[in-house]
KOLRO-536654 format. One record per atom (N, C-alpha, C, CB): z, y, x. Coordinates in steps of 0.001 Angstrom, whole numbers, plus 500000, padded with zeros to 6 digits. Glycine has a CB too. Layout:
N
ZYX...
// end
This chain:
219
698096697221655343697074697170654294697341698273653278697054695776653598696338699072652955696519700121651979696605699553650567695389701125652076697505700116649764697667699639648401697597700769647392698974698909648260697063701908647796696784702957646849697909703967646728696501702366645523697578705193646341698563706264646298699647706073645261697885707544646049699372705352644162700381705169643121701001703788643163699777705410641762700770703064644276701259701694644359702771701628644239700819701058645659703478702589644878704926702578644801705421702649643379705493703711645589704733703428642547705147703602641164704983702325640351704360704719640526703788701735640364703587700551639525704317699338640076702105700242639397704452699258641386705233698161641954706702698281641562705094698137643482707230699485641648708642699678641297708869699435639806709102701099641677707941699878638969708059699620637533708042698117637249706920700321636764707170697391637951707089695940637760708376695266638214705887695358638526708864695657639364710108695068639881711275695326638924710434695640641280711434696562638508712543696932637629712446696224636282712573698443637422711233696144635746711033695515634438711389694034634473709585695690633980710952693335635518711223691900635579712648691588636008710259691235636523713287692499636715714725692349636930715451692355635589715266693476637846715024693237634688715695693390633399715524692177632498715178694613632695714373691507632577714083690417631629714200689030632260712689690590631058714623688939633507714543687683634260715159686501633518715225687844635595716389686633633072717068685499632441716383685113631133718545685833632184716028686106630314715361685821629041713986685222629258715245687086628205713267685732630226711939685218630542712017683756630974711284686065631643712972683453631833713131682071632301713393681123631143714273681977633316714233681536630210714528680689629052713287680454628201715628681320628202712430681481628088711265681376627211710169680495627804710710682756626923709991680528629116708853679827629715709220678501630381708199680716630724710497678181630431710965677042631228710198675749630953712429676813630969709912675447629692709319674156629332707854674256628915710108673532628217707198675380629218705824675562628742704861674520629301705335676943629106705071674064630528704141673086631082704163671767630314704465672835632540705262671493629609705315670291628777704309670366627635706727670091628220703902671598627275703006671824626145701579672162626593703551672944625273701314672107627887700033672572628400699400671524629320700211673901629148698848670462628756698289669388629585697130669826630474697829668271628708696315670761630016695197671206630845695712671933632082694254672120630041696717672795631904697298673494633044697915672507634019698347674505632578698603671487633519699188670477634399698095669762635188700014669460633584696986669476634517695887668784635194695277669652636295694805668386634182695138670947636038694578671852637044695525671982638238694300673240636428696810672081637974697781672147639065697758670857639885699196672404638512697576669730639210697482668451639931696218668406640787697494667265638938695110668926640275693866668983641046694051669858642280692708669521640177694705670992642093694991671876643225695820671138644286695740673148642745696868670436643859697713669694644797696923668615645522698897669068644064696003667971644819695151666955645456694266667584646523694281666240644404693747668769646246692898669447647230693697669835648472692253670696646610694936670282648260695798670609649401696032669365650247697151671199648921696340668254649597696595666999650306695346666541651061697052665905649319694182666646650401692931666224651036692598667070652253691788666289650040693089668314652264692854669197653391693861669045654512692852670596652928694750668055654385695722667800655435697126668270655138695272668428656666697332668868653940698660669323653557699073670582654284699665668245653811700309670996654057700817672222654648701495673080653603699696672998655318701917674258654020702671675152653148701793675722652042703287676283653959702327675711650818701659676284649650702548677384649078701356675187648571701965678540648771702724679649648198702389679826646729702446680945648962703434679942645926703330680323644515703699681796644467704271679437643567702683682660644408702880684098644553703045684740643173701693684740645317704167685439642999704534685917641678705178684784640905703306686471640924706089684077641574706617682810641055707573682970639886707312682073642147708087684187639654709048684358638577710242683426638730708380684124637241710632682725637665711793681847637742711533680499638396712319681622636387710337680296638930710097679156639794709587677884639160711297678851640467709157677935637902708740676694637238707455676125637841708541676941635744706518676977638241705282676480638849705563675992640263704192677580638862706427676688640980706839676219642303707414674811642200707877677181642930708265674590641201708874673268641002707820672218640682709914673321639878706851672579639849705772671652639517704977671287640766704843672262638452704647672278641579703898672020642804704680671110643749703558673335643505705985671306643821706822670437644650706816669007644125708259670971644704706908668866642804706877667536642200705547666846642433707155667627640713704499667638642605703157667090642880702962666769644357702080668074642426703995666974645155703947666554646545703604667626647558702990665486646674703518668873647128703207669940648084704484670531648670702375671045647410704340671153649825705428671892650465705380673306649904705303671884652050706074673526648780705903674737647985706951675799648302705953674397646516706494677035648371707335678207648572707056679189647449707080678861649966708098679662646766707950680664645718708229682056646253708877680357644550707375683011645882707528684405646315707436685298645090706444684801647378708374686243644968708328687154643824708852688527644218709143686589642645708362689533643501708731690922643739710133691248643232707728691838643085710591690520642217711841690828641528713026690073642139711717690488640043714018690784642677715199690101643209715913689244642175716160691110643764715962689727640943716645688955639911715872687684639577716837689802638651714556687735639570713761686526639351714025685508640457712257686869639286714123685977641690714410685072642793715788684440642616714327685815644138716761685229642169718097684683641897718032683572640855719047685794641422717281683806639769717154682804638703716437681563639222716398683389637491715375681757640007714630680623640563715525679767641450713414681116641361716309680400642294717214679649643172718292678936642384717855680576644192718736679544641301719729678901640437719154677683639738720251679889639405717941677832639202717338676746638422716752675643639293716260677299637525716384675971640522715733674995641415716376675073642802714186675260641509717617674637642913718384674840644158717823674122645376719788674392643952716982673129645182716437672404646328715158672994646885716189670995645949714660674070646266713381674650646678713580675988647382712463674828645467712512676456648033712570677707648786711936678845648006711878677551650136712662679946647944712166681151647275712467682359648149712804681317645861711487683273648222711633684463649038711194685690648258710828684334650333711849686802648536711479688074647949710264688622648688712662689076647998709262689079647939708077689631648577707061690094647550707450688607649501706096690855648017705039691389647159703691690807647553705000692925647237702857690528646568701517690022646871700657691086647554700831689540645589701101692336647556700380693387648263700709693406649750700695694735647650701803692765650152702230692767651554702943691462651861703152693980651858702256690341651789702882689041652037703311688934653502701911687887651671704557688555653708705073688399655058704759687030655631706561688631655074703497686671655647703034685364656123701952685560657168702505684499654952701888684652658109700912684766659176699497684470658718701276683850660292698540684950659469697134684690659186696876683177659190696223685407660224696231682685658141695870681273658061697049680326658001695032680915659216698199680811657551699408679987657559699579679115656320700603680864657701698768679349655295698912678603654047697812677564653862698912679557652873698212676395653350697255675358652979696707675583651581697902673985653068697377676407650790696936676708649439697783677828648860697007675458648547697230678503647850697947679615647215697681679595645723697522680979647825698732679791644951698648679871643490699156681234643043699465678724642810698406681895642163698870683105641482698714682839639993698063684402641940699769682331639389699719681802638020700103682886637028700652680580637866699109683514636425699328684610635488700151685731636120700023684096634231700035685914637426700827686930638109700013688120638590701527686317639269698698688122638320697869689276638659697771690272637509696480688819639059698459689976636422698276690747635191698678692212635337699070690120634075699604692516636246700070693900636399699433694628637576701563693915636562698522693974638290697826694614639408696679695465638865697294693549640420696649696761639160695547697609638673694192697137639203695782699072639081693157697435638463691811697006638858691451697451640270690785697548637881691831698666640635691420699174641943692254698598643084691513700683641961693228697729642765694016697068643803693721695575643914695483697270643533692980695022642948692736693581642932692010693124644195691926693196641695690983693849644594690231693455645781691114693382647006689097694418646027691989694367647179692896694389648323693847693198648288693691695697648349694385692869647114695294691722646976694566690421647303695881691658645546693354690254646791692602689026647056692231688897648526691344688985646203691915689987649181691646689926650620692909689542651384691105691278651128694037689989650886695316689613651496695569688115651301696482690446650887695239687605650124695329686159649893694455685407650894694907685809648443693243685907651092692332685236652025692906685243653442690946685917652009693528686342653818694091686444655167695111685340655438694743687811655364695987685056654461697069684105654709696639682658654482698252684428653822695489682446653854694976681092653642694183680622654852694102681038652382694288679342655168693450678799656234692041678559655680694059677474656812691047678490656533689672678261656065689585677004655189688712678132657268688931677143654052688786676041653118689969675829652213688529674808653854691033676615652403692233676454651579691971676840650132693377677292652138692490676050649171692254676348647766693110677502647247692512675121646941692543678247646323693215679337645624693110679060644130692593680734645993694251679043643441694276678797642000694836680019641293695116677536641662694047680556640360694454681725639585694541681377638107693475682890639803695597681870637456695688681855636005695776683305635552696921681012635503695073683665634487695089685060634042694799685134632550694062685901634833695090686281631972694833686506630555693431687075630386695893687459629939692674686490629481691268686852629299691130687942628229690435685607628911690289688906628526690026689967627571689587691225628274691248690241626726689666692334627561689247693625628093690372694640627947687978694123627380690444695531628918691359696647628814692788696326629203691340697159627444693634697349629101695027697267629495695920697791628373695268698052630793697146697321628379698109697752627369699457697967628035698221696714626217700103699074627708701430699355628239702466698540627477701752700865628152703227697740628206704266696912627617705601697622627816704281695480628248706252697981626713707497698747626802708719697938626393707403699981625940708491696797625798709611695925625436709240694496625768709978696064623929710155693787626387709838692447626845710756691388626299709870692401628314710795690291626999711530689099626623712998689434626383711394688022627701713514688978625233714894689258624879715119690673624393715770688996626042714037691416624158714166692784623664714505693811624723715196692829622619714468693411625992714809694332627069713662695312627320715141693556628355713977696538627718712915697527627984712117697153629221713514698933628157710833697408629162709934697207630287708994698409630378709134695874630137708368698562631530707344699580631702706296699023632644707942700916632242705395698227632087704336697613632882703032697641632087704712696155633280701940697818632790700625697707632165700147696266632310699603698708632805699756695676631206699216694314631201697696694408631162699763693482629983697045693902632212695589693995632355694947692641632034695205694454633792693970692657631159693212691453630831691834691548631479693090691269629285691343690388631941690070690377632665689137689295632158690311690185634148687858689455632447686846688452632147686575687611633395685542689120631638686118686373633184685806685508634315684744686129635215685341684146633823683782686797634621682705687380635420683254688411636402681650688028634508684206689228635951684789690229636834685660689583637898685602691233636033686488688602637502687341687906638459686502687199639523688241686895637736685418686566639077684542685861640009683899686830641001683458685094639244683475687980640512682868688982641390683876689475642428682331690168640564685098689728642006686146690170642936686419689088643984687451690515642167686483687839643542686757686742644470685647686586645503686937685439643705684408686623645058683284686486645990683279687629646997681945686447645226683581688845646531683608689990647431684736689875648457683758691278646633685814689165648082686962689012648975686824687825649920688221688863648165685750687018649753685529685909650666685950684554650136686240686167651917685795684357648840686114683072648221684891682490647522687271683228647224684839681166647485683857680454646679684556679922645433683189679296647489684002680198644263684566679723643002684006678341642689684261680715641845684895677378642438684473676001642180684665675584640727685234675058643075685747676028640102686049675655638718686508676892637972687133674535638654685992677061636757686492678135635897686384677697634447685707679458636132687394678089633669687362677751632252688269678675631469687770676296632031688024678714630171688834679470629226689547678472628332687966680469628387690792678759627984691532677847627119692548678610626296692223676759627940692946677986625211694034678488624387695164677477624439693571678744622920696363677954624763697481677033624920698785677788624785697416676308626274699887677087625038701192677720625021701334678759626120702271676681625154700511678657627165700571679622628255700007680978627834699813679094629465698916680947627082698234682186626749697362681982625522697392682680627934697342682971624630696479682899623457695030682706623875696624684163622601694634683391624939693318683187625539693510683314627047692244684225624989693557682182627715693833682167629144692620681782629955694959681227629444692610682210631198691547681855632114692098681169633340690758683077632512691349680207633853691717679502635071690529679526636021692160678043634767690788679847637273689769679791638314690352679070639520689272681218638701689602678088640013689969677385641241688868677646642255690170675839640996689247678215643386688281678512644428688777678104645789687947679968644428687991678440646815688365678145648205688058679339649084687626676891648726688843679479650131688566680508651118687327680146651924689771680705652044686400681082652008685202680895652827685523681120654302684081681850652372684575680755655162684582681173656549685494680387657452684948682568656623685572680871658690686366680233659740687655681010659993685551680122661039
// end
């Protein structure tokens, strides 16, 4: 799958940046779900949809330190966490020793066609450039089985900002992209998804966050 001529650069910057902040980031976000009842409810709805579809493997793509993977496991799903950052995977395995975590990129998921019962990308599309989003979403569709739910969390707004300092004061070099629901919905429909639920909220997760729950179309 093509990921663009500058993909190596932004992917490497993202990997290096999150390696640097992994421990501090984990400390900052570890208990956020305790403060976000709407997010917990949406994750529970997603888990119910997976169960209603017969269950199976669920991927938390861009899992970071694994808190959403752990939540999905507690909700009864067979959850797998995947992240680009080796250090994030180390932290996730340390904090959640009973769960499975693998190193990988959402641009090249090492999963078989239709192998997932569901997929979550929880605020993890923020560093994907606009011209790569369609390719990533088509890749999500490839690994999802027909009718499988897709849950996205993202930051709502316009434009991008270069982030040079991150959690714990560590240096970073990543562009943070904010999107509108209308644009996300258009990308999803073009990639072969039906959007079922969308909303905007303000919470501990994001000053202005967006949630979209959809399903993979087709056979």
